[in-house]
C-alpha positions in Angstrom: 0.0 0.0 0.0 2.8 2.3 0.8 4.6 1.5 -2.5 1.5 2.4 -4.5 1.2 5.7 -2.6 4.9 6.5 -3.5 4.3 5.7 -7.2 1.2 7.8 -7.3 3.1 10.8 -6.0 5.6 10.6 -8.9 4.4 12.7 -11.9 3.5 10.8 -15.1 6.3 12.5 -17.1 8.8 11.4 -14.6 7.6 7.8 -14.7 7.8 7.9 -18.5 11.3 9.2 -18.4 12.3 6.5 -15.8 10.8 3.8 -18.0 12.8 5.0 -21.0 16.0 5.0 -19.0 15.4 1.4 -17.8 14.8 0.3 -21.4 18.0 1.9 -22.6 20.0 0.3 -19.7 18.6 -3.1 -20.7 19.5 -2.6 -24.3 23.0 -1.5 -23.5 23.5 -4.5 -21.2 22.3 -6.9 -23.9 24.6 -5.2 -26.5 27.6 -6.1 -24.3 26.8 -9.7 -24.7 25.8 -9.6 -28.4 28.6 -7.3 -29.7 31.4 -9.4 -31.2 34.7 -9.2 -29.3 37.8 -8.4 -31.3 39.5 -11.4 -32.6 42.6 -12.6 -30.7 43.6 -15.1 -33.4 47.3 -15.2 -34.0 49.4 -16.1 -37.0 50.5 -19.7 -36.8 54.0 -18.8 -38.0 55.0 -15.4 -36.6 52.5 -15.3 -33.7 51.4 -11.8 -34.5 47.8 -10.8 -33.8 45.8 -10.9 -37.0 43.5 -8.1 -35.8 46.3 -5.9 -34.7 46.7 -2.5 -36.3 50.5 -3.0 -36.1 50.4 -6.0 -38.4 52.0 -5.1 -41.7 51.5 -7.1 -44.9 54.4 -7.9 -47.3 53.9 -5.7 -50.4 55.1 -8.3 -52.8 58.3 -9.4 -54.6 60.4 -6.8 -56.6 59.6 -6.7 -60.3 61.3 -9.4 -62.3 62.6 -11.0 -59.1 64.4 -14.4 -59.3 65.1 -17.1 -56.8 68.2 -16.9 -54.6 70.2 -19.6 -56.3 69.5 -18.0 -59.7 70.6 -14.5 -58.4 73.8 -15.9 -57.0 75.0 -17.0 -60.4 74.6 -13.6 -61.9 78.0 -12.4 -63.3 77.5 -9.0 -61.6 78.1 -10.5 -58.2 81.1 -12.6 -59.2 84.5 -11.5 -57.7 86.5 -14.2 -59.5 87.2 -15.0 -63.1 87.6 -18.8 -62.6 91.3 -18.7 -63.4 92.5 -18.3 -59.8 94.9 -20.9 -58.6 93.4 -20.9 -55.1 90.7 -19.1 -53.1 90.9 -18.2 -49.4 88.6 -20.0 -47.0 86.7 -16.8 -46.3 85.9 -16.4 -50.0 84.5 -19.8 -50.6 81.1 -18.8 -49.1 79.5 -16.0 -51.2 79.1 -12.6 -49.4 76.9 -9.9 -51.0 74.9 -6.9 -50.0 71.2 -6.3 -50.2 69.2 -3.1 -50.3 65.5 -2.2 -50.3 64.9 -5.4 -48.4 61.8 -6.9 -46.6 61.7 -9.8 -44.1 58.5 -11.8 -44.1 57.0 -15.2 -43.3 55.1 -17.6 -45.6 51.8 -16.0 -44.6 52.9 -12.7 -46.1 53.4 -10.8 -42.8 56.4 -8.5 -42.3 58.3 -9.7 -39.3 61.1 -8.4 -37.1 64.2 -10.5 -37.3 65.4 -9.6 -33.8 62.4 -10.8 -31.9 63.5 -14.3 -31.3 61.6 -15.9 -34.2 64.9 -17.1 -35.9 66.2 -18.5 -32.6 62.9 -20.5 -32.4 63.5 -22.0 -35.9 60.7 -20.0 -37.4 61.2 -19.9 -41.2 61.7 -16.2 -42.3 62.6 -15.1 -45.8 63.6 -11.8 -47.3 63.7 -10.1 -50.7 65.4 -7.1 -52.2 68.1 -6.1 -54.6 71.4 -7.9 -54.4 74.7 -6.0 -55.0 78.3 -7.0 -55.0 80.2 -6.8 -51.7 82.2 -3.8 -52.8 79.2 -1.7 -53.9 78.5 1.2 -51.4 75.5 2.7 -53.3 72.3 1.8 -51.3 70.0 2.6 -54.3 68.4 -0.2 -56.3 70.2 0.9 -59.4 72.2 -2.0 -60.9 70.8 -4.3 -58.2 69.6 -7.8 -59.0 66.0 -8.3 -57.8 65.6 -11.4 -55.8 62.9 -13.0 -53.6 62.3 -16.0 -51.3 65.9 -15.6 -50.1 66.4 -18.0 -47.2 65.2 -19.2 -44.9 67.4 -17.1 -42.5 69.6 -19.4 -40.5 71.0 -16.6 -38.3 71.4 -12.9 -38.2 74.7 -11.3 -37.0 76.3 -8.0 -36.3 79.8 -6.8 -37.0 81.9 -3.7 -37.0 83.2 -3.5 -33.4 86.7 -2.7 -34.7 86.4 1.1 -35.0 84.6 1.4 -38.3 82.0 4.1 -38.8 79.1 1.7 -39.1 77.8 -1.4 -37.4 77.1 -4.1 -40.0 74.0 -6.3 -39.8 73.8 -9.4 -41.9 71.8 -12.6 -42.6 73.1 -16.1 -43.3 71.2 -18.5 -45.4 72.1 -22.0 -46.5 73.7 -20.6 -49.7 75.3 -17.3 -48.8 75.7 -14.3 -46.5 74.1 -10.9 -47.0 75.0 -7.5 -45.5 72.0 -5.3 -45.0 72.2 -1.8 -46.6 68.8 0.0 -46.5 65.4 -1.4 -45.9 62.3 -0.8 -48.0 60.1 2.1 -47.0 57.5 -0.2 -45.4 60.2 -2.2 -43.4 62.0 0.9 -42.1 60.2 0.9 -38.7 61.4 -2.6 -38.0 65.0 -1.9 -39.1 65.3 1.5 -37.2 64.4 -0.2 -33.9 67.2 -2.7 -34.4 69.7 -0.2 -35.5 69.4 1.8 -32.3 70.4 -1.0 -29.9 73.1 -2.3 -32.3 74.8 1.0 -32.6 74.6 1.5 -28.9 76.3 -1.9 -28.4 79.0 -0.8 -30.9 79.7 2.4 -29.0 79.8 0.6 -25.6 82.2 -2.1 -26.8 84.5 0.3 -28.6 84.7 2.4 -25.4 85.6 -0.7 -23.4 88.3 -1.6 -25.9 90.0 1.8 -26.0 89.5 3.1 -22.4 90.8 1.6 -19.3 88.2 1.1 -16.6 85.6 3.6 -17.9 83.0 4.9 -15.5 79.3 5.2 -16.1 79.7 8.9 -16.7 82.3 8.1 -19.4 79.8 5.8 -21.0 77.1 8.5 -21.0 79.4 11.0 -22.5 80.4 8.6 -25.2 76.8 7.9 -26.4 75.5 11.4 -26.0 78.3 12.9 -28.2 78.1 10.1 -30.8 76.6 10.8 -34.2 73.6 8.5 -34.6 72.9 6.7 -37.9 70.2 7.7 -40.3 66.7 7.3 -38.9 67.7 7.9 -35.3 67.6 11.4 -33.8 70.0 11.0 -30.9 71.2 8.7 -28.2 70.4 9.3 -24.5 70.6 7.7 -21.1 66.9 6.5 -21.6 67.8 4.7 -24.8 70.8 3.2 -23.0 68.7 1.8 -20.2 66.0 0.7 -22.5 68.4 -1.6 -24.4 70.6 -2.4 -21.4 69.7 -6.2 -21.5 70.7 -6.4 -25.2 73.9 -4.4 -24.7 75.1 -6.4 -21.7 74.4 -9.6 -23.7 76.7 -8.4 -26.5 79.4 -7.4 -24.0 79.2 -10.8 -22.4 79.4 -12.6 -25.8 82.3 -10.4 -26.8 84.1 -11.6 -23.6 83.4 -15.2 -24.6 85.4 -14.6 -27.8 88.5 -13.6 -25.8 91.3 -15.8 -24.7 91.9 -17.2 -21.2 93.5 -14.7 -18.9 92.1 -11.6 -20.6 90.2 -9.0 -18.6 86.4 -9.3 -18.9 84.5 -6.2 -20.1 81.4 -7.3 -18.2 83.3 -6.6 -14.9 84.1 -3.0 -15.9 82.7 -0.2 -13.6 80.4 1.2 -16.3 78.8 -2.1 -17.2 78.4 -3.0 -13.5 76.6 0.3 -13.0 74.4 -0.3 -16.1 73.5 -3.8 -14.8 72.4 -2.4 -11.4 70.5 0.6 -12.8 68.6 -1.4 -15.5 68.1 -4.6 -13.5 69.9 -6.7 -16.2 69.9 -10.5 -15.7 72.9 -12.1 -17.4 72.2 -15.4 -19.1 68.5 -14.8 -19.1 68.2 -14.7 -22.8 71.1 -15.0 -25.3 70.1 -13.0 -28.3 73.3 -13.4 -30.1 76.2 -15.9 -30.3 79.7 -15.5 -31.3 81.0 -16.4 -34.7 84.6 -17.5 -34.1 87.0 -16.6 -36.9 90.5 -17.8 -37.3 93.0 -15.6 -35.8 94.7 -13.4 -38.4 98.3 -12.2 -37.6 98.3 -8.4 -37.8 101.3 -6.8 -39.5 103.9 -5.7 -37.0 105.9 -2.5 -37.0 108.8 -2.6 -39.4 111.4 -0.2 -40.5 111.7 1.0 -44.1 114.0 -1.0 -46.3 117.3 0.8 -46.4 121.0 0.2 -46.6 122.9 -0.4 -43.3 124.5 3.0 -43.5 121.1 4.8 -43.9 119.6 2.6 -41.2 122.2 3.6 -38.7 121.8 7.2 -39.6 118.0 7.0 -38.9 118.5 5.3 -35.6 121.0 7.8 -34.4 119.0 10.9 -35.3 115.4 9.7 -34.8 115.8 7.2 -32.0 113.1 8.8 -29.8 110.5 9.2 -32.6 111.0 5.6 -33.7 110.6 4.3 -30.1 107.4 6.4 -29.5 105.9 5.0 -32.8 106.6 1.5 -31.7 104.7 2.1 -28.4 101.8 3.8 -30.2 101.3 0.7 -32.3 100.8 -1.5 -29.3 97.3 -2.9 -29.4 95.6 -3.2 -26.0 93.4 -6.1 -27.2 92.1 -7.2 -30.5 89.2 -9.6 -31.0 87.2 -10.7 -34.0 84.5 -8.0 -33.4 82.0 -10.4 -35.1 78.7 -11.4 -33.4 75.9 -13.5 -34.7 72.5 -14.6 -33.7 
């Protein structure tokens, strides 16, 4: 009876408005159950979300592209005439460059090559324009269009010997390829890789040429370095963001050294980096070392002269010759070659 009295006191317009609101609430509640949820289906090869906005589709092979083994027989890529008496061990496996490249899987999805897919034996392929190893022009001009190159057995980085650039390369069952420039659509993937690889290069070169560098020395090194194309600048944030990868490279670089050599991973700047970023050594090994045969470096030698002239040089320029001998002493030399 009381309830009826309360309802009678509510104006008719208010009751109508209340009823409409209740209907709208019921409809919205039902729509939550009937509205289809976004698909969480993943690619069976690269494991990327098929409904993700970040998923990028491979744009297709270059025009007139040929298979890998056909491209490798092109005379433009040959460094030998066939008349050589012998070929060095390093030259028996073809090495070329590739530009305007894309990396993709069999489903036609562009894939990052540094995300662990290759380490998990996922078959990734790449396409682009092949160039001879001595060609420095990154344009597609005079390049040999090739597709379905691979699968990629491993990816590696090199250039820790003081060169201007860090080299990134792929190895397939048939040859090795040094990456030049990516295609326009693959640039976001490649720029992300370049940042951490160039940071690794700067860190390792600092450790090679500086005795016991501090964390402040490390920051000064990366903040004053000229970044590669596609990267604005290096900062402490970028250093900490890629700390795990950098420390893995330093650790792998140490593994290439001989017994008794000092370990870069124990240097003050790396210890500070490990503590600040919470790095866990051995948690994930993104790269491995590619061991090369040791090459004897040329030692300091005097110019070829007669005994009389030699004695004259030593008597007048003894101090300068002695200083030059000391300056040519190498603190430590390693292969500078890492692979994944």
